[in-house]
N, C-alpha and C positions, 0 to 999 in steps of 0.2 A: 538511390536510397530514399530520397525525398518522396518519390512516387510510392514506394513501399509503405512509408510511414502514413501518407495520406490514405492509402487504401485500407490499412489496418484500422485507422481511426474511424473512417466511415463505416466499416464493417461492424465495429464494436458499437457505435452509436445507433445503428439500425437494429441492434439485437434487443428485443423486448425484454428478454430475461435479464440482461444487464441493467436496463433502465429500472426494472421492478426490484430486483434483489439487491443490487449494488448501490443504486441511487436513493430509492425510497425506503428500503429496509432500515438503514442506519438512522434515517430521520425519524422513523416510527419508534425505533429503540430509544432514541434520545428523549422523546416525549415520555416514554414509559419510565425511564430511569429518573428523570427529574421529578416525576410524579411519585415514584416509589421512595426516593430519598427526601422529598420535600423541596419544592422549587426555591424556597427562601433560605435553605440551610447551607452548610458548608461541609467540606470533606477534610481529610487530614491536611494540616498546614494552613487551615483557614481559607482554602480555595472555594469560591462559590460553586455550588452544585451545578448550576446552569452552565457556567463556563467550562468546568472540568469535564462534564460529559459531552459538551459540544465538541471539545477537542478530541476526546477519546472515540466518539462515534464518527467524527470526520476521518480520523486515522483508520478506524475499523473499516469504513467504506472504501477508503483509498487502498488499503492493503488487499481487501477482497477484490477490488477492481483489477489490480495488476496481477495478483496471483492466479485468479481464475481465468482472467483474460489472456494471459501469456502461456501459462503451463498447459492448460487443457487444449488451447488452440494449437500450440506447437506439437503436442502429442498427436492430435488428430491429423495435422498436416503431415507428420512423419508417416502415419499409418496410410494416408491417402497417396503418398509419394510426391506431395507438393514440394517439400524441401529438397528432394532429389532433383526435381526439375529446376529449382532455383540454382542449384550448384552447376547446372549446365550453362547458365547465363554468365554474363561478365560481373555479376554481383559478388564481391568477395565475402568470405565468411564473417570477417570483422564488421563489415557494413550491415550484414543481415542481423547479427546479434545486437549491434547498437541501434539499428532501426526498430527492432522488436521492443527493446527497452524504452526508447523514446516514445513510440506509438502508445504503448501501454501506460506510460506515465501521464501522457496527455489526457487519457480517458479518466483519470482520477479527478479532474477538475469538476465535473458535474456532481460527483459524490460529495466532495468538499463543499461546493457552493450551496447545495440544497440543505445540508446540515447547518451551515452558517446562516442561511436565510431563516430557518426555523429558530435557531438560537437568537437571532435579532428580534424576531417576533415575540419570543418568550421573554425578552428583556435583557439579554446579554449586552452590557454597555462597554463598548470599546471605541477608541478613537479611530479615525480613518486610517491612520498610520498603522495602528495595531491590527486592524482587520486585514489590510494589505500585506503587512509583514507576516502575519500568521498564515494567510493563504499561500504566500510565497515559500515559507519554510516547510509547510506540509506538502506542497507540491514537489519541491526539490527532494524532500525526504522519501517520497514515493518511488524515486528511481532505484533506491536500494531494493525494494521489494519487487520491482519490475525485473531487476537482474536475477533475484532469487527465483521468480516465476519462470524465467527462461531456463535457468539451470534445472529446475524441477521438471520442466517440459521435456528435457533431454535425458534426465536421470530415470524417470519412471516410464513404464510401458503404458501404451494407450488405455488398456483396460484397468490399470491401477492408478492412473494419475489423479483422478478425481478424489478418491479417499485419501491419497497421500497429501494432496493440497489442503483438503479440509482439516485433516488432523494437524498439520503444521500450522495452519491459519488459526485454529481454535486454541491450540496450546500456546502459541505466541501471544494471542489476545488475553487468554486467561492469566498468564504470568507476566503480562506487560503493562498492567494497570488500565486495561480497557474497561473491564466490568466493575472494578473496585480499586481504590488506591492501594499501591503496593506498600506493605508494612515494612518496618525496619528489618525484620528477620528475613524477609524475602529479597531485599534490595541487593544483597550479596550475589544472588543468582540472577536477579532481574537485569543486572548490568550487562549480562552476556546475551540478552534477548533484544534484538533490534527493534521490536515493537515498543519496549520500555523506553529505549533511547528516542524513538520517534515521538512518543508522547511527551517526552521531556523538552522537545523543541519549543513547546508553547509556554515554557516557564517565564519568559520575559513579559507576558501579558499579566502575570500575577505579581509583578514587581520583584521577581527573584533573579533578575539578570539573565544574560545569555547563557544557555547551557553548553558551554564549550566542550565539556567531556562528552556530551551526547553527540555533538557535531563530529568530534574526532572519531567516536565509536562508529557512527553511521558511515563516515567516509571509509573507515577500515572495512566495514561490512560490504560497502559498494564495490571496493576493489576486489575483495574476496569472492563475492558472488559473480561479478563480471568475469573474473579469471576462471572460475569453475564452469560458468556457462560457455565460455570460449573453448575450454578444454573438451567439454562434453560435445560441443558442436563438431570439433575436429575429429573426435573419436567416432561420432556418429557418421561422419563423412567417410572415414576409412572402412567402416563396416557396411556402408551402403553399396 
């Protein structure tokens, strides 16, 4: 399984499309949003614009990295017969699914790091502990979307997986506080959106305490998406 994870990571990092769209695009959007909102202003709750959008663009890049990286690649591998070949080896299905999730989650680190670097240049002022803690919680949270990506890769046909992923990605971002703060009227529905909970993980850097409800919700989503991915993998195995 370790070898599979290493190969997946290397293959992703060599992908120029990944480096351009998933790593650089969120950083460019970050600069755009802080300019549009006013870099010295605040958003709902008195959160500084610079730190709010630094978090939301880091999560945007992380979710995009794992969804596109896992779902589309798995769908293409199914089409090419690669997953069928793996089933002939000693690699168990559980190890394959976990390996895919872990490899995709690792590839979120460049997306998060680049946005953080731009945020620091723009003047986001956090302590070393806050920077490290924020990076850790955002990376760990990305496992939820890596599991969702694996599930989507097995749920959608190869010809349809890209639009399915993009629609899910954009809807979750739109209603999850990525582009603008979620108002009180939308919070009732936003709580069922894993991206909203993902963005809430950063609440501790704004003096709002640890978002225990967000952690619990994301843990539940992780269990759900992993179970669905495992079920779809087994279903795909029976059909192959």
